[in-house]
N, C-alpha and C positions, 0 to 999 in steps of 0.2 A: 863373727860374720856381720857385715854391714848390709842393711836392707835399704833399697831405694824406694821410699814411700812418697815420692813427689806426686801430687795430684793436680787437679785443676785449680787455678787461682780464682778468686772471686770475680775478677775482671773477665777471665775466660768464660766462666759460667754465665755471666750476664750477657756476653756477646752471643754465646750459643742460644740463650733464651730469646734474645732479640731476633736472631736469624730464624728461629723456629716460629716466633710470632709473625714475622714478615711472610714466611712461607704459608702459614695457616691463613693469614689475611688474604693473600693472593688466591689461595685455593677457594676460600669462602667467597671472595669477590667474583671469581669466575663462575662458581656454582650459582651464586645469587643472580648474576646477570643472565645465565642460561635459564634459570627458573623463571625469571621475570619475562624473558623473551618467549618462553613456552606459554606462560599464562596469558600474555598479550596476544600471542598467535591464536590460542584457543578461544579467547574472547571474540576476536575478529572472525574466526572460522564459524563459531556458533552463531554469530550475528548473520553472516552471509548465508549459512545453510537455513537458518530460520526464515530469513526474508525470501529466499528462493522457493522454499517449500510452500510458504504462505501464498506467494503470488501464483504459483502453479495450481494450488488448490482453488483459489478464488477464480482464476480463469476457467478452470474446468466446470465449476458450478454456474458461473455467469453465462457461459456458452449455452447452457440448457434453459435459460429463461424463456418462459412461455411454452415449454414442452407439454403437449397434450395428446396422449395416445388415442383419445377418443375422437379427435377431430376427423370428420369423415373425409375431408379433402386434403388432409395432411397439414392444414394451417388452422390455428385457432383464431378464426376471423369473426367470432360472434359479435364483435363490436359493430360491424356494419350490417348485421341482420341477415347475411346471406346463407347462413347455416343454422339449422335448428339447434338451439342451445340445449334442449332436453336430451338430444342424442350425443352431443359432444362434450357436455360438461362445461364448467366455467373455470378458466385458468387466467388469472390476471396478467401474467407476464411481469413487466416492470411496474412497480408500485411507487418507488421513490427514485429520483434521478438527480439528487443533489451532488455537490462536489465533495462534501465531507462524509457521505454515506450513500449506499445503494441498497435497494430492497427489490426483490423479484420473486416470482413463484413459478412452480412447475408441478405437474401431476406425476409424482414419483411412483405411486402404486397403482395408477390407472383406474382409480375409483370415480373419476369425473369431476374432482375438485382439487383445490390446492390448500386445503385446510388441515392436513395432517402434519405430524412432526416432520421436519426436514423438507417441507414443501414450500414454505415461505421463508426466504433467507434474507437477512440483513447483515451487512458488514459495517461496523462503526465503533468508535470509542464509546465508553459509558459517559453519560452526561457529567458525572463527577470528575472525569478526566479531561473533558473538553467542554468547558462551561459555555463558551461562546460559539460552539459548533462550527469552527473554522477548519476542522480536520487536523489541527496541531495539538498534541498533548500539552496540557497546561504546565506540567512539571518537567517537561523535556522528553519524557518517554512514558508510555503506559501500555497496558495490555490491549490488544485489539480483539474485539468480541464478534462472535458469529451467533446472531439470534436466529432461532430455528422454528419458532412457533408463532403463527399469526396472532396478533393482539395480545401477546404475552411477553413477559420479561425473561422467559427461558432462554438461556444462552450458555455458551462455553467459550473458553479462551482459544482464539485462533492463532495468535502470535504474541510474543512477549517483546518488551522494550522497543516499541514502535514510536518514532518521533512524529511522523505525519503520514496522512493518508489522503488520497484525492482520486476523484473519478471525473471523466469527461465523456461525452456521448456524441457519436456521429449518427446522422439520420438520413432517411430517404423521404423528403417531404413532398417531392414531385411525383413519386411513385414510378420512377423509371427503372428501378432495380439496382441503382448505383448510389453510393454515398454522395450526398450533396457537397458541392464545392463552391468556393467563392466565385462571384461573377467573373467571367472571362479568365478563369484560372482552373488548374487541375488540383489545387490544394484543398484537401478535405476540411470541412468546418467541424471543429470540436467545441461543444457547448455544454452548458449545465443549467439546472434550475436553481436560480439564486433566491427566488421568492417563496419556494416551497409549495407552489400551486400545482405542480405536476407537469408544467410545460417548460421546455428549454427556452431561456431568454437571454443568456450571455454567452459569448464565444471567447476563446482563450488566445488564439493565434492572431493577436491584434495587428501585427505588421504583415500578416498573410504570406510569410516566407516558407511555410510548411514545417516549421519547428517551433515548439512551445518552449521558450527559454526566457532568460532574464531581460531580453530586449522587448518582450511583450509587457503590456500594462498589467499591474497587479489587479486581480479580480476580473480581468477581461473587459469587453465592451458589450453594449446592448445589441442584440441581433436586429431588432426593429429600428433602434435609434440610428444605427449605421446603414440601414437599408439593405441588410443581408437577406432578411426575410420580411414578408409583409406583416406577419403576425408571429406570436410565440409558437413554437413547434410542440405538438402533443407528444407525450412519451410513447404512444403507439407507433411513432415513426422512427424510433431508435433502432439502429441496425448494428451498431458496434459500440464497444465500451473500451475506454483507455484507463488504465490503472497506474497510479504512482504509489510506491511504498518506500518511505524513508525509515530505515531501521538504525538503531543505535546500539553500541556495545553496552553491556550491563553495568560496567564499571569504567571509570576513566582509564586512559592509557598513559602510563608514566612516560614523559618525554614527548608526547604528541600534543600538538597545538592545532586545533581545527579552526581554520579561518576561511570560510567558504560560504557562498550563497547557493542554496538548493532551490530549484523551481519544482514545486510539487503541485501540479494542477494550477489553480489560480493564485496560489500562495508563493511568495518569494521569501525564503527563510535564510537569514544571515546569521552565522554562528561563530562564536569565538570561545571555545572551551577545550577540554582535554579528552573528549569522547571521540571515537571513530564512528563513522556512519557509512552506510551504503544506500544508494538510491536505485531502485529497480523500477522499470517501466514496461508495461506490456499492453497489447491490444487484443481484444476478443471480438470476433465476428459472431453475431447471434444466429443460431441455427433455426430457431422457431419464431420468426418475427410475426407480430400481429399486423393486420392490414386495416 
């Protein structure tokens, strides 16, 4: 009896192996691309959720600046001496109104002062992360901190991977109950304290078109120098706060090239790298203004 023992030749075996390798490479390439897309999408989603929740938290707390449940007339107006300080307690309200940080207080527990934990709040980068205090993280991104005790370094991380932060302030300097606008205009004036003395001295919307963008001068212009106000505006006149938060993905995004200029308060930030970013902006009206 004759047996047919014909098998695969070496060439056939090599062809089969090559086909198997090609199929495996295609499968791996598809899996790798899907995994990369998922990772990138998660990085972007985490960045956006982190930025949105941070801005919402900040707006909620800033809105309560100056809250004083002991104020007998509903307004903490001890600055003008019209209410007995001993009966209403002392709550400073705004303490710092710079562009790179904000500090404010409220009487959370109703004990007549703003000296307890979580009653004096400051949002800013640590000095090690923003050495020149311009509101831009020196290394491209850093944690944003919430300081919660007056005169102390006690703080907690509020947000991670923040590229830049800025604040601007609208005011009622003439006491008419409305936000001040440019002369002969209905465009609100947004300003900040550039000298650190507690008074607003520079405004951001330098072309007065109602939008703070790349067409405005970096750093803004002087309120007094341009004749917008006769003198610097005291922080007690602040009635609204505008917040900018520029967040960045924790890691670079493969295949993405960032080439954009972001306007974050007085800063114009031009970037060319592989990170993705999101810029959020919000306005807070103050519920408990000082007079």
